[in-house]
C-alpha positions in Angstrom: -0.1 -9.5 -13.3 2.2 -7.7 -10.9 4.4 -5.5 -13.0 8.1 -5.4 -12.3 8.7 -9.0 -11.6 10.6 -11.4 -13.8 8.8 -14.2 -15.7 9.6 -16.8 -13.0 7.1 -15.1 -10.7 3.9 -15.6 -12.6 0.9 -14.4 -10.7 -2.7 -14.7 -11.8 -3.8 -11.3 -10.5 -4.8 -8.8 -13.1 -5.1 -5.1 -12.5 -5.2 -1.8 -14.2 -1.8 -0.2 -14.7 -2.1 3.6 -14.1 1.5 4.7 -13.9 2.9 7.4 -11.5 6.1 9.3 -12.3 6.7 9.7 -8.5 9.2 7.0 -7.8 13.0 6.2 -7.8 15.3 3.3 -7.4 15.4 1.4 -4.1 18.8 1.3 -2.4 21.0 -1.4 -3.9 20.4 -4.8 -2.4 17.4 -3.6 -0.4 14.9 -6.5 0.2 11.2 -5.7 0.3 10.1 -6.8 3.8 7.2 -4.5 4.7 3.7 -3.5 3.5 2.2 -0.1 4.5 -1.5 0.3 4.4 -3.0 3.7 3.8 -6.3 5.3 3.0 -6.5 7.9 0.3 -8.1 10.6 2.4 -9.7 12.4 -0.6 -13.2 13.1 -1.6 -13.3 10.7 -4.5 -11.4 7.8 -6.0 -10.9 9.8 -9.1 -9.2 12.7 -7.1 -7.0 10.2 -5.3 -5.9 8.4 -8.5 -5.2 11.7 -10.2 -3.1 12.9 -7.3 -1.1 9.7 -7.1 -0.2 10.1 -10.8 0.4 13.8 -10.8 4.2 14.6 -11.1 3.7 17.8 -9.1 2.2 16.0 -6.1 5.5 14.1 -5.3 3.5 11.3 -3.8 2.6 7.8 -5.1 2.0 4.3 -4.0 2.6 0.9 -5.6 -1.2 0.1 -5.5 -4.6 1.6 -5.0 -7.6 -0.5 -4.3 -11.0 1.0 -5.2 -14.0 0.5 -3.0 -15.5 -1.9 -5.5 -12.3 -4.0 -5.5 -10.5 -2.9 -8.6 -6.7 -2.8 -8.1 -4.6 -0.1 -9.8 -0.8 -0.4 -9.9 1.1 2.9 -10.1 4.7 1.9 -9.5 6.4 -1.3 -10.2 7.3 -3.1 -7.0 11.0 -3.1 -7.8 11.0 0.7 -7.5 10.7 2.9 -4.4 7.2 4.6 -4.4 6.9 7.8 -2.4 4.1 6.8 0.1 5.6 6.7 3.6 7.5 10.0 3.9 9.4 10.4 7.1 8.8 7.1 8.8 10.0 5.1 11.8 9.0 1.9 13.5 11.0 0.6 16.4 14.6 0.6 15.1 13.6 0.9 11.4 13.5 4.1 9.4 12.8 5.3 5.8 10.1 2.7 5.0 9.9 3.8 1.4 13.2 2.0 0.9 11.9 -1.5 1.8 8.2 -1.4 1.7 5.3 -1.6 -0.7 2.6 1.1 -0.3 -1.1 0.1 -0.7 -3.7 2.8 -0.7 -7.4 2.0 0.0 -9.9 4.4 -1.4 -11.6 5.9 1.6 -12.3 9.6 2.2 -10.7 9.4 5.6 -11.4 11.5 8.7 -11.2 14.7 6.7 -14.0 13.8 4.2 -16.4 11.3 5.9 -14.4 8.3 7.0 -16.4 5.1 6.5 -16.2 1.3 6.7 -14.0 -0.5 4.2 -16.3 -2.6 1.9 -15.8 -6.3 2.1 -15.0 -6.6 -1.7 -12.2 -4.0 -1.2 -10.7 -6.0 1.7 -11.0 -9.2 -0.3 -8.9 -7.6 -3.0 -6.4 -6.4 -0.4 -6.1 -9.9 1.0 -5.5 -11.4 -2.5 -2.9 -8.8 -3.3 -1.1 -9.3 0.0 -1.1 -13.1 -0.5 0.4 -12.6 -3.9 3.1 -10.2 -2.6 3.9 -12.7 0.2 4.6 -15.4 -2.5 7.3 -13.2 -4.1 8.9 -11.2 -1.2 10.2 -12.0 2.2 7.6 -9.8 3.8 7.5 -9.9 7.6 4.0 -10.1 9.1 5.2 -7.8 12.0 6.0 -5.2 9.3 2.5 -5.1 7.8 1.7 -1.8 9.3 -0.5 1.2 8.9 0.7 4.6 7.9 -0.2 5.8 11.4 2.2 3.2 12.9 5.2 4.6 11.1 4.3 8.3 11.1 2.1 8.7 14.2 2.7 12.4 14.6 1.5 13.1 11.0 -0.9 10.4 9.9 -4.1 8.7 11.1 -4.6 6.1 8.3 -5.8 3.6 7.7 -7.8 4.5 10.9 -9.9 2.7 13.5 -12.3 1.1 11.0 -9.6 -0.8 9.2 -10.2 -4.5 9.8 -6.8 -5.6 11.1 -8.4 -8.7 12.6 -9.1 -10.0 9.1 -5.4 -9.8 8.2 -4.4 -11.4 11.5 -6.9 -14.3 10.9 -5.4 -14.9 7.5 -1.9 -14.9 9.0 -0.9 -11.8 7.0 -0.2 -9.5 9.8 0.7 -9.4 13.5 -0.5 -6.4 15.4 1.5 -5.2 18.4 
């Protein structure tokens, strides 16, 4: 179940709740209209999960999806997770305010970047569909971290299967 929703939004998607203290309130009245896809960029899933839940790291995400498909929720979606940092896309800025951050366990370019396993992408697709059923997410705002912070970030990288999201009508790539 996606935590942070009222009981009228029942979702049959169970996950492990692994809370992060790294979040704050969204601006009043701010609608969630965007999803930002990241890779963890760390040597192991355990390292990534620990960092996302460490109060000293000052980073978090709403969700992390392990390579074998397990979904972890770190921050309730009604709150502002600290995943995007300085961010801009076209005329939009401060993506933490109106987006949901999803981390995919992958060592990234720094530690042996590799393909995203199909089971991981299937979990991502299921999660995105569930989030679409709750929020007015815009397919043109389903973006990679590199889209909104191109001078700082390279994730989710060239191996991320954007075409799968497009085929499922979950994203529109420019």
